[in-house]
N, C-alpha and C positions, 0 to 999 in steps of 0.2 A: 565382582563388578567394582569398578573404581568408585569410592564413596562420595567423591565430590563432583561427579558428572551427572548431568540430567539429559534424558533423551530429547533430541531436538523437536520432534513432532509433539511430544507431550508438553514440552515447554511452550511451544506455540499455542497449544490449546489453553494453557494457563493464561497466556496473554489475551486470547479472545474472551476468556472468562472475565478479565478485567474490563474489557469493552462492555460485556453484558452487565457488569456491576453498575456501569454508568447509566444504563437503561433502567436499572432498578432503583437508583439513588433518588430519593424524593427531593433532595436539594437541587437536582438538575431540573430546569424547566421542562414541562410536559412535552412540548414539541421537539425539544432537543433529545429527550429520551427516546422518542420515536426514531430519531436519526441514528442513535446508538444501536437500537435494535436492528435497523436496516444494515448498519455497518457490520454488526455481528453476523448477519446472514450472508452478506457479500464476502466477508472474510472467510466464512466457512465454505462457501462455494469455491473460492479460489484454493483453499486448503485441499479440498477433494480433487479439484482439477489438476493441481500441480504436485502437491506433496504425496497424497494418497496415490495419484496417478504414477508418480515416480517410483514409489514403493511397490506398486503393482507390477510395473515393468521389471524392477529388480528381482522380484519374487519369481517371475516367469523365466528370467535369464539364469538366475542362480539362487536356489532356495536356501543355500547356506550362507549367502552374503549377509554380513553383520555390520551393525552400527559400530564405528570405531571408538565410541565413548561408553556405551552401555552394553555392548556385545549382544544386542537383540537382533534376531533375524528380521527380514522384511515382513514376514508373516506375523511375527510376534508384535512388531510395531503397529501393523494395521489392526490386529486384534485389540491391542491396548487402546489405540485411538478410537475404535468403534465403541468400546465401553465408555470412554470419557465423553465422546460426542453425544451418546444417548443421555448421559447425566445432564450435560449442558442444554440439550434440546428440551428436556423435561422442564428444566428451570426456565428456559426461554418461553415455553408455552404458558407457564404461570405468569411470567412478567407481561406477556402479550395480553392476556385477559385482564390483568390489572390496569394496563394502559388503556385498553378499550373501554373499561368501566369509567375511567377518568375522562376519556374523550366524550363519552355520552353526557357527562355533566357539562361539557362545553357545547352541546347541541349537535354532535356528530356521532352517528350510530351506523354500525355495519350489521346488517340483519341477515337471517336465513328464512326459509319458508315456515319454520316453526313459530316465528315471532312477528308475522305480518297479518294484516286483515284480509278477509275474503276479497274485498275490493282491490287491494294491492295485488293479490295473487291473480285475479282476473286480468288486471292491467299488464302484469309481467308475462302472463301466458300469451296475451295478444301480441305483446312486443316481441316475444320469442318467435312466434309463428310468422309474423310479417317482416321483421327486420333482422333477426339473427339467423333463423333456420336457413334462409336462402343463401347465406354466406358461409355456412359450415360444410365441411367435408366429413365423411365417415368411412370407416374401414371395418370390414368383418374378416378376421383372419381365418382362412380355410384353405381348401385345396387349390382354389383359383386365386387366392389373395394371400401373399406372404406377409409376414409381420412388417409393418411400415417402419421406416427410419424415424426415430424420435429425436428431435433437435435438442441440443444442449440447453438446459435450464428453461425449456418451455413447458407449459402445463397442458395435460391431456385428460379428458374424461375417459375412463376405462370401465368397461362392463363385462361381466360374465353372462353370455347369452345362451338361450336354449330355444330351439324351434318349438312351435306349438305341437309338433308331432313327437316331441321328446327325442329328437336326434342328438348327436354328439354336441356337447357344449362347445361354444366358440367365444373368442374374445372380440369385443367391439371397441373401437377407438375413435374419439372425436378430438381434433386439435382445438384448444380453447384460446390460443394466442393469435392475434392478427391485428393489422393496422386498420382494418375496416370497421372495428367496433371498439368501444371504450372498455377499459378494465373495470371501471366502477359504473354501475347502473343506478341512476337515481330512482328511488322508490317513493311513490306519492303518498306515503304515510304522513310525512312532515318534512320540513326543510332540514337538510343535513343527514337524510337517511339514505343509505346506499346498500347495494348488494354486489358482490363480486360476480363478474360475468361467468366465471367458471362454475360457480354454484348454481347460477341460473341454467346453464347448459346441462349440468349434471342432473338437475331436478327434472328437466324435460327430455332427458335422454331416451325414454321410451318412444317419443315421437320420431327420433332419428332411426330407430330400428323397429318399425311397425310389425314386422313378421316374426319377431322374437319376443320371448319373455326375458326380463332382466332378473337374473338370480342374485347378483350383487354388483355394486358399483363403487368407484372411488375416483379421486383426482390423483394424478401421478406426475411427477417431475423427475427427469433424468439429468444426472450430472456426468459429463464425459471427461475422460482423461485429456488434459491439454499439454502434457509433458512430451513435446516432440522436439527432437534434436535437429535444429535447422542445418547444422554442418554435416550430420551423419547422412542426411538424404540429399545432399547437394547435387544438383543437376547441372553439369557443365555446359549443357546445350542452352541453358537460360542465363541471362545476365542476373546478377545477384538480386536486384530488386524484383524481377519477375519470379525468381526462385522463392523469395519470401512471400509473394502472393500465393504461390503454390503451397507453401508451408501452412499458411492461414487456412486455405481450402481443405487441406488434409486434416488439420487439427479438429475441424468441425465434425469429422467422421470417426474420431477415435473411439475406443471401447467405453462403455458405461462403467463408472466406478461407484455410483450411488443411485438408489431410487427412493424418492420420498413420496409418501402417500398421505392424503388428507384425512383418512379415517380407516379404521380397522376393516379388513376383509379377510375371508377365509384363507387358511394356509395353502390350500390347493391352488387357488387363483394366483397367490404370490409366487408359488413354485413355478407355475406355468409362465408367468411374466418373466421371472428370472431365467427360465430356460430359453425363452425367445431372445432375451437380452444378453445371455451368457454372463450372468451376474450372480455372484455369491449371495445367498439369501441373508447372510449376516450383514450385508450392506443395504438392507431395506429398512427405512425409518418411517414409522407411523406417527403422525403429529396430531395434536389437538389445537392447531392454529393453521392459518393459511400457508401455502407452500412458498409464497413470494410476497413480501411486504413492501415492495417498491411503490405501491399505491399510497404509502404514507406521505409521499411528496404532495399529493393532492390534498390530503387532510391538513398538512402544514399550510398550504396556500389558502385553504378555506379559513384558517384561523390567524392569518397574517396580521389582522388588526387587533389581536389580543397580545399586546407587547409583553405581558407578564408570563406568557407561555413560551417565550424565547429568551435566549441570552440577550443581554443588553447589547445594542449595536456597537461594534468596534471597527475602526478604520485605520489602516496602516498610516503612520504619521511620517512627516518629513524628518529625516535624520538630523539631529542637532549638529552632526559633524559635517553636514553638507550645506553649502551656501547656494540657494536657489538662483542667485543672480550672477554666479561666476561659473565659467566653463568647467566641466568636470575634469578634463585633462589637466588644467592648471591646478586645480585643487589636489589631484592625486600626485602631481609633481612635488607638491609641498609636504604632503603627509599621506600615510596609508589610511584608507577609509574602510571601516567595517560596518556592514549593514546587517541588521538582525530582523529577519522576517518572522511573523507577519506584523510585528510591532512597528517596524519601519518599512517604508514603501520600497518596492523594487524600482521605482521610477528613476532614481539617480543612475542605476546601471543601464537602463534603457536610454537615458539621456546620453550616457557615455558612448553607447553604440551609435546613436544618431549623430553625435558630434563627429565620431570617427568616420561615418559614412560620407560626411560633407567636408571634412578637414583636408585641404589640399596637401598637407604634409604626411597624411596617412598613406602608406604604401599597401599594407595588407591587414586583413582581419582573419584570424584563424579561430575556430570554435568547435567544441564537441557538443552535440545535441543528443539527448537521451529521451526525454519526454517533453512535449510542447503543448501549450494551450491550443485549443481549436482555432482561436483567432489570435495568432501570435504576433505581437508587435516586434518581438525580437527578430523573427524571420523577416518582417518588413524592413527593419534596419539593415539586415544583411543584403536583402534584395536591392535596397537603395544604394548600398556601398558598391555592389557589383555593377549596377547600372551607371554609377558615377566613375567607373573605371578602376576601382580598387581591386586588388587581388583578394578574393574571398575563398578560403579553403574551409569546408565544413565537413566534419565527420558526423553523419547521421546514423545512429545505431538502430538498424532495422530489427534487431532481436530484442528490443525492449518489450517484454511480454505484455500482450493485450493492447499495446499501443502501436503495433506494427503498421496497421492500416493508416493511422494518422501520420506516422513518420514517412511512410511511402509517399503519401500525397505531398507532404512538405518537401521531400527530396526532389520531387518532380518540379515543384514551384521554384525551388532554389536553382535547379539546373537550367530551367527556362530563362531565368534572369541573368545567367552567366556565371553563377557560382561554380566552383570546382567541388563536387560532392564525392566523398568516398564513404564506404559502408562498413568500416571496421576491419577486424583481423580474424582470420580463420581460427575457430575454437576459443576465441576470447571475446567478451563483451567489452565495449568501451563505455565505462560508467562514470568516468571523470567529468567534472564540471569545470572546464578550463577554457579561457578566452585570452588570446594574445593579439594586441594591437601594435603594429610596427609603424613607427613614424621616422621620417628623415628630418633631422635637425642639424644645426650648424656644426656640431661636434661629431656627427655620424648618425647612427641608428639609435632610436629610443624605443624601449619596450614598456607598454602599459599592460599589466597582467591582472586578470580576475580569476580567482579560485573560489569555488563555492562548495557547499555541502549538499545542495539540493538542485533540482532541475531548473532549467530556464523556462519557467512556466508561470505566467502572470496569475493564473487562477490559483494554483496550489501555493503560491507565495503569500496568499491571504489566509491559507488554512494550515500550512505546515510551518513549524519553526525551523528556520535555516539561517546560515551565515554566509556572507559574501564579502570576500576581501579583495579590494582593489589597490594595487601598488605600482609604483614606478621603480621599484628596486630592480636594478639591471641584472643582478645575479639571478634573481628569481625568473626574470624575463628570459635569460639565456637558457635556464633549465626548461622553461616552458617551450621555448623554441626547439630544443632537442626532442621533447616529447612529440611535438607536431611533425617534425622532420621524420622521426621514426614511423609515426602513423602513416604519413604519406607514402612511405616505402613499404607499408604493410608489416612493419616490425615494431618492437617495443624497446625502450631504452634499458640499458644494463648498468648505467652509472648516472647518479645525480649528485650534485654538490649541496644544494639547499632544499629542493623539494624532495619528497618521498613519492615514488611512483611504482605501483604494482604493474606487472607481476614480479619484477626482479629487484626493485629498490624500495620496498615498503616493509615486508615482513622482517628482513634481516636488520633493518634500521630500528624497527620497533623492539626487536629482541635486544639490540644493543642498548637502547634507552632504558629498558627494564633492568638489564644487567647493571647499568650505571646506578640505579637506585638500590639494587641489591648490594653493590660494593659500598655505597654510602653507609648502609645499615651495618654491614660487617665491620666497617671502620669505626663504628661507634656513633655515627651521625644519624640523622633522621631521613630514612628513605620514604618517599611518598609518591603515589600515583593516583591521579584522578581522571576518570574517563566518562564520557557521555557518548552513547551510540544507540542505534536501533537494536542490534543483535550481537551476541557473542557466541560463536560456535567453533572457532578455529582451535583445534586441539593443541597445536604447537604453542600458540600464544597463551592458552589457558594453563598448560603445564608450566610455562614460564611464570605466570602470575602466581600459581601455587608455590613455586620455588621462591618467589619474592616474598610471599606471605610467610613461608617457613623461615626466611632470613630476617623477619621482623619488619618488612616494608608494609606500611599501612596503605591500603588500596580502597578507594571509594569509587563506586561505579553507579551511574544512572543509565539503566538499560531498559528501554521502553518495551521491547518485544521478547524475542527468543533469548534465553540465557541458559546455556548448557553447563554453567559452573554454579555450584552451590556454595554459599558463604557460610562461615561459622562452623565448619567441620573441624573438630579438634585434631591438631597435629598437621593439618593441611591448609585450611583457609581461615584460620583463626583471626587473621588481621584483614580480612576482606569483608566489606559491607556492600550490599547490592540493594538498590531500590529502583522502582519503576514509576513513571508519571504518565497517566492516561487522563486526558481531559479534553477541553473544547478544541484545542489545536493539537495536531499530530506532531509529536516531538521527533524531529527528523535530523537535527544538526548533530555533527560528530565533532567532539572536542577531545584531544589527548593532552594531558598535562603531566609532566614529570618533574618532581622536586617542588620545593617551596621557596618563597622569598625571591631575592634577586637572581638566584641561579635557576629558577623554574623555567622550563622549556614548554611552550604551548604550540599546538598545531590544530588547524581545522582541516577536515577531510571529507571526501565523498565516500570513504570506505568504512563499513562496519568491520568488526573483527570476525569475519566469517571466511572460511576457506575459499568460497567462490569469489570473495573480494580480494583476498590477499594473493591468490595464485592463479585465478581464472578470469580476472578482469583487468582492464587498464583503469587504475584509480590514481588519484593525486592527493597528497597531503601537503599543506603549506605551513611553514613556520610563521607565527605571529610574534614579532619582535618589538613593536612599538610599546613602551611601558604603559601608556594609557589604554591601548587595546588589550594588553594582557590583564590589566586591572579590570577591564570591562568583562572579559571572559571569566575571570575569577568571581566577579559579582554575580554573573548569570548562574554559575555552578553553585555558589553559596545560597542564592535564593531558592533554587530548585531543591537543594539538599535539605533545606529547612521547611519545605512545603509540608503542611499537615492537612490538606484537603484532597489533593489529587494523588498524593504519593502512597505507594505501598512498599513495605519492607519485605525483602525475601528472607524466609526462615531457612534453617539448615536442612529441612526436609523438602525444600523447593517450593513450598507454598508461599503466597504473598498475603500479607496482612495489612489492611488499610490503616493508615495513621488517623488519629483523631486529635483535635486541638488540645483537649484537656484543659489545663490551666494556662497554656500558652496562648498568645494572640493568634487569631486565625490568619493563615498565610496560604493563599492560592497563588502559586508562583506565576502562572500565566496571567492572571488578573494583575498581579503586582508589576510584572514587566510591561504590560500594556499601560498601566497607570504611569509608570516611569516614562514611557515613550511620549505620552500626552504631556506630562510635566515638562520634559526636555524640549519638546516642540514649542510649547507655549512660552517657555523662558527664552528660547532662541528668537522667536518672533518679537518678543518684548525687547530684547537686547538690540535687535536690528531696527 
């Protein structure tokens, strides 16, 4: 096995462990720690639905299929992940109980029937009989009733039943999810006392099966495979949007890949459930905590007036580089503008779109949309532009996983307004964040281009760190035009002069840039590469980084999530340092920097260095050439690299060790960048 590679799935689990550490960290306010525990769970759900689902499919198709970095078969990867997940979930259970103890100190308690008074039990029994029981369905699996379909991520009360005449044991099932009743039931012990509705149902389960004896019972939650290839099942009799509706419908019925149980039950019952579900018993998890902690949102709302239990309020600031009183197009004509979310507001970009929608000189607006807010002001601008007679070409990526339904609805709205909507390219996702505004001016056509690292989503722009470059550089505009013209033809570009664009004009250019630093080092100079991204899995790029390290190039990488490269391996990655930042805001921006000083070349991009981004998606990276903006990107990377609160350093064995301030001043990079945004905004207002 190659010593400097890490398995992708195990690396992702290391990332989710860092999320769990935030739930454990006493320095994080209590209600925010509840949020991190919820994120840990939702992350793990998606991991099983997508990654374990994909490995499951690979295993069925080819048991000898192997990971190209660690040579593990699909089955070996699943087995290794199951061991690691059990370790993490045991740790999660301990953290959950610690958080619940701290919540009780704030007057909020989640109880069960072992910890309430007789009066409360009588009240809950009456509530169950009169208000819940009439709304519940129940199933007894037998000759006349097959095992029911269990919906993805919903909770069910499950019991092993026996008739009073000692006939054959059967399985009883009661769905515990539904919009007709609340997940949290107020218990009249005291204010802030609650019980989970599934625990109430489970307790009174004998009332649902009066002709049976309950031998054992538990709560169960099924996770289903969501890894469905939309192109592989393409139905030519449907238009593409209707086809994606069918994909979503099919996804909900894919095979189970995990079963979670709220308490231990006998092995025979587990075996029977697994037989019905056609699920390997090794994918059954028994917890000492609730199966779904989404109710934490209610607890957070209950405590909203306790400011000390939350992060201090922070609001995106007006960018110091933007004049609120001057049209955006005029400002961009004078200089490139770089916005840094969430520290700076997305409003200048929305203002640019709004101006373009009403500018008589604007001929067209072209844009790629991947994930959108539920109430999207950006779509409103595009609708206004179309209704004002502008040509509006919008590529809506309907294969944005778990956002398909939202994107389908937006595509319909855009089409109704007169926008020309296309849906991507066969076998490729369009993941680029690209907008091109074309204006007719005295000297001909003018291009205003925006390139971003994150989605056109006002909600996530307050939660994710991203960069947005707006430029009137006509060379970049011409490249952006070529990208859109190819997309409109259902093709991809194979040549770019200034931008880098996957799948044909990104990987090769990145390799050339790394080779440039290798050559510097071989010539006796200082080769240097600095990268920030979400994930690093592309084997070709990692091998090139190893080659660069062996040539003496120093490489510093800030990688939030998956990292399949190990740093500090003697003879291979000696000159590579890798760190991760996990904190209040999700680090989402991608920055590539090659070289130092005046010769340094900087890019921002929508693409991580993953094979899916470099060869299976349409991605765009844009050069940042303005000296002031380069200095700003350098400052962002410097601040993050020196963080000693949120940062973890990767060791040569792949583990991540959290930094501590020690004798150095405390530096939380995200707090520092927000403070800087506030200072800059205040200074700008003062100067004006």
